[in-house]
Phi, psi and omega in degrees: 000129177272121178282146178289153176280133180245123181275166175300322180296320177297317179295313181300316179296320180288320184295328180288346180269359182289160182224153178281138175220176172241132175260130178252132170252113182263128183239146175281145174259179178295341179281353180280095181230118180271145008268004185302329185266000188302319180295322178292318179298321178299315180290326173301315178297319178300318179294320176300319177300318180294317178297321178295314180297329179278356180082009182272337181229077185291338178227126177226131186227089174297147177252110182284160174102189187268017181283165183283338177274127181271332181173175177228150171208161174247127177255136180271059184212171170275169188299320180298317178291322177300316179297318179297315179298316182291320181295339180268001181288137180302323180289325176291313180301322181280350179081012180271344176234154167225167186215160170240144175248133176233128174288130180226170172232145176207185185259115179306136180095345176299148180206165177289144179294146182279000000 
């Protein structure tokens, strides 16, 4: 695949359109033992659907399998609100997940390809 050529002017114009977001890295704790946690994970997923429907979590990416990272998401909030939202998550409250917040910038309207 041949990549398009991007000029300095194209980059400058694009960079001024970026916006601040928060990236969440969700990690499993030692308390994450299946199938005991399945009901909590289900409610965590339900909450993610609600955050997505409200426009607060436009991108959510669960990581399947036995790895220690449970998922990534982008929150359309500032860090204080991101922390409040995450602290209210059923999986965080139950101690089966922990998280890291990273301030990021991206392009409003970007989305995963269909």
